[in-house]
N, C-alpha and C positions, 0 to 999 in steps of 0.2 A: 151243635153245629160242630164245622169242621175242624175249628181248632182243637173245641174239647174232645175231638177224634183225638188229633195227633195229639193230645197232650195225655190219652192215654196209652198211644205206641211209644212215646217217649216212656212211659212208665214201664209199659212192657219191656224196654231194655232190659233192664234188672235180669228179669225173666230169663229171656233169651240169651244175655250173654254173650253177644257176637265174640268170635274170635280174630274179626276184622271189621274196621268201619273204614267206608270212603267218604269223601265230604267233598261237597262244593260251594262255594258261597259265591253268588255268580248275577247278574243281571239274567231275567228267564226271557232272552231275543233269539230270531234264527242264528243270530253270530253265537252267540254262547254255548244253546243248549241244541240248537237244530239237529246235530246227527243224531242223537241220542231219540229225537221223536220221528225220525225218520222208519217207513214202515216198508219191510220186504212184502214177496207177493202174496204172501198170507196174510197180508196185515198185520203183524207182529211188529212192536217196534223193536227198538234197541235198548232201550229203556226197558222194556218187557224181555226180552234175553236177558239183559244185565239182572232183573229180578229173580229172573230163573236159577243163575249162576250162585249169586248169593243165598240162594238154599242150602246148593250143592256145597259153598265154600264156609256157611255159618256166619254168613256176613251182612251187613245192615248201609244202603247208603242215605246218607243224609244231607239233603238238596236246602240252601236256606236264599231265597231270594226272591225277588219282586219283578214284574214284566210287562210284556204282551200278554193280554188277559185270556185270548185261547190256549195258549201254551202254559200258563198258567193252571187253567180249567185241565191241559188232558195229563198234565203231571198229578192233578190232585186227583185225578179219576183212577190213574193208576196205581197212587200210592193207598186210594179205599180198598185195591183189587191185590194188593199186594204189602203183605207184612216190615219184609225185609227194605220198604221203599218209605222211607219220612220226607217231607215237603214241610219246611218252614216255610209258608209263603208271606215272605214278610222281610222285612233287615233289622238286627240289631246285632250293634256292635260287640256288645256284651256275649250272644251267643255266637258270634261269628268268630271271635278269639277263642272261645270253647272250642269250635272245630278244627281250627286251625292246631290249636295246642295239641288236641287230643285225640284227630283224625289218625289215621296209619296210611293215606292216599287220597290226596286230592287231585281230583278227574276234574280237568282242564279242557273238552274237546272242541276250541271255537274252529269256525270254519275258516274265519280271518284274526290275525290279532297285532296290528303294528306294536303293541310295547307289550300290555297286560304288565298288571300290578297283583293282582291272589296271588300268581302262583311263586313271584318271590316271598310274598307274608308269607305263604304256609311253607315256606322252603326256610324261612329265617327262623321258625319255628322245630326245624326238624321233620318238617311233615314233605316226603317223596309225593312228586309232582307226576300224574299222567296226562299227557299233553298232545296236542294233533300238531307235528312236526311245523308249523309256520311260524314268521313273523320273528316278535319276541321271543316267543315260547320256544322255537329250535334257538336262539339265540341263550337262552336262559338255561335249559335242561336239557341235560347228557343223558343218552338212552344208556341204562345200566351202569351210568357213575354216576348222577346225582337223582335219576328219574327214570320216567319212561318215555316213550317218544314213537307215536303213530304214525304215520305216511300215508299212500294212495291216490291215485292218479284219477281214482274215478268215485263216487260215493259209496258203492258197494266195496271197493277196495278198502277203503279209508274205514267203513264200519268192521270189515273182516280183521283189518289190523288191529282196530281199538278194543275188539272183545277180545282177539289174541293177548293184546298186552295186557288186559284187563287180566285175564287168565294166569298172563306170567309173572305179573306182580305179586297177586296176589299166593303164586307158589312162590315166589322166593321170601316171601315176609313170612308165611306157613311153616316151611320145609327147610329155607337156609337162612340164619339169622348172622351165620359171620356174614356172608354177602349183603345181608338185609341191612347190617349196622353199617357198614362202608358206604353205601348208599347214603342212609339218612345222615351220617354223620356228613358227607361231601355237600347233600341238601343245606344244613345248617349252616357249613362255612362258606357256604357261595357267596360271594358278594359284589355288587354290579353297578360300581360307583362312576360317577363322570368325568372324574382324573382317567382311567382306565378304558374307557367309553372315545375320549375326546384321542390318548394317545392311538388306539388302531385306527379310529379315523386320518388322523395324520398320517400314519405309516401305511395306509393302504390307499390314500389319496395322493402325497406326497413321495414316498419312499421309490 
C-alpha cells in the first residue's frame, strides 16, 4: 500500500543523498497548502513545478500532515509521480522533530496566518523558513535576514514569487555558505516573547 511505498522512498534517500531538504509539518488544508496545489493554464500545479526544480537542484521535499482528504489524495498522487516528493500522510511528534532538526528550509506558504507556530518551532531548531508574507509569518520571518518571504497581490503573482524564493533560498544554501550561516544563526536566535509583544503593543497604542 501507500505506506510501504513511502517507506521505500525514505530508504531511497540514502541512495539519492540529496544536497538540500525542504520540509513542511502542517495541516493539509486550503489555508496551509492551497497555493502549492494551484494549477496554471496547462493544468500543472505549483507542487509539480517544485518537484521539477528538486531534480534540478538535487533536493527533496518532505511533507508531514493530515487534513482534507481531497488535498491528501492530490499530494499522494503527486508523491507517486515524483521521486523527490515524500508525503508522510499522518502526524508523529517524533518525526516532526526530525524534520524540524534536520531539514534545511521549512516551507510555509499559508494563504493567511493569524500567528503561526510551525515557523517559530523550525526557527528555534535553526531551520530558516520560506513563508508567505502575511500575519504572524510576516511578523516573525524577515526576508534574507532570518528566512525568506514572498508576497504578491494576485494568486499568479504569489505563485511566481514563491517559486522565485524557492530558487533563491536554494541558491544561497548551495552556493553562499557565509550568507546561509548568518540567516540560519539569526533564525535560531530569534525570540518572540510576550514581554516584547506587550511593549510593542503599548508603544504603538499609547506612544
